[in-house]
N, C-alpha and C positions, 0 to 999 in steps of 0.2 A: 199403087206402086210401094209404097213403105209397106203396107202389109206384107205384100212378098218378101223384102228385105227383113222384116222383122220376124217373119216364120223361118225363113231359112237360117237366120242367126240362132233361133231356139233350136231348132232341128240339128244342127253342128256342133258337134263339140270338139274344141282343139284338142288335137293330139298331140301327146308330149312321148318321146320315148327317151325318157331319163336313165341311164344305167346309173342307179346310185352307187354300186360299188367304185365305177369308175371317177365318179364326182368325188367320194370321199378319199380315193387315191390321190386325187389331184389338190384337194385343199387339205389334206394333213399328210402329206407324204411321210415324213418320219414322226414316230409315236414318242419314243424315250432314245436319247443318246447319251454317251458318255465314256469315261475310261473305268473300266473295273479290273481288277487281277483274276486271271485264269489260271486254273491250277493244271500244269502241264502235263500230258495224259503219257506220253514217250520218256522211257527211261525213269521210271517212278523207282524209287529207294524202297528196301525192306519197311513194309510197316503201311504199304498203300499211299504214302505221301510224296508229291512230287514237286518241283520247284514252282512258283508263282512267276508269271510273266503278266505284265501289265498292257492291255489290251483295248482297243476302242470298240465299243458297240452300238449299233444302230440297228434301231426295231423298225422295219423297213414295211410301212403300209403300202408303198406303192408294189413292192415285190414280194410280201406276204413271206418275208424271211427276218430272222435275225442276223445280221451280218457283222462280222466282227475282223480287224488287221490291227498292224502295228499302231496306226493313228488315225484321223479323220481322212485323211488324204487315201491312205490305202483302202478305207471303205469305198471309196468311188472307184478306184483303179481295178479293172478284172483282175488281173494278174495276183495283187497284193490282198486281196479279201478272201475269206471263207465264208460259209455261210450256213445256218440252220433254218432249213422250212418249216413254216410254221405247221403244216401238216404231219411232221414227224416228231412233234412235241406231245410227249404222254402227259407229264406234269413238271409243275415247276414248285419248289417247296424249299421251306428255309433248310440249312443242314441241321442235323439233330446230334451227329456221332462225338462220342466223348472228346475227340481230339478236334474238332471244327468249332471254330470261331462264331460268336454272334452276328459276326456279319457276313458268313457264308450263305451261298443257296446253292440248288443244283437244279439244272434243267435236263430231265430224266426222257430220253428218246424211246419211242416205241421200238419195239423188237423185231416189228415185220417191216422195217423201211431197208432200203438199200443202203441209205447212206446214213451213215452214225448209227447203225441198228444197236439197240440195247446200251448205248453207251450214257453216259452222265457228265454233263459238263458243270465242274464244281467252278462256283464263281465267287468274288469277295467285293463287297464295295468298300467305301472308306468308312461308313457308318452302318449302325442297324438300319437306321431308317432309310437309307439309300437302298439298301439291300430288300427290304420290304417293299420300296418301291416299285424295283426291277419285279420281284416277284407277283406282285398286285398286276403289273401290267401285262407281264408275259401269260399271267394265267386268263387275264381278261381275254386277250388276242387269241389264246388256245381255244376257251371255251366258244368264243364268237365264231371261229374259224371252222370249229366242229359242228356248231349250230348251222350255218351257213351249209356245208357240205351235206348234213342229214338233211336239209329242207331240199337241196337239188337234189340227192337222192330219192327223195320221194317223190317230189315232182316229175323225175324221170320214171320213176315206178309207175305213177298215174298215167303217163303219157303211153308206156308200153301196155299197160293194163286197158287202156282205152282201145289202142290197136289190136289190141288181140280179144277185144270183146268181153274180158273180165273185169267187172264192176262189183266194188261193195263198198258199203259204206263204214265209218267207225266204229259202230255198234256192232257190226258183223265181226272186225277185226277183234273187239273185245271179246265176241263171244269165242272166236277161235282158241284167243290167249288162255281163256278157263279151262 
């Protein structure tokens, strides 16, 4: 009888259905937050410079967005917040213009998105180091998001290929590219 129990234990593997993305969202809902200055887009003066607005920014891991508003409470309220979806971010870089400060950075949006298409958000931290930390974190999440999306795309493509009977391996893909 003990042998049957041992055999059963050896043959049965515990099955875990762990969603790592959901787990990560719950464990680390906010990746970075704090006040930054945002250059106002509307009503820009001649020369391309608008006035600065102090805004509270939150990099939300849970929502996969950069949320901003007048203060932390506004970022919680659905009416007082604005957002930048991670998927819409093309790149984040330190500003290099002649008239930009060493504490400025910009979030450049993809041109093919409906929301904020082609727009750049010009932001400024209190110090260059703070700005660089925001740039590093935003680039990291943007790159990770793009990798996950590419992985999902390839998985869906593989599923579609199986269902249509089209199979090929990585070596075949390499030959097709050449």
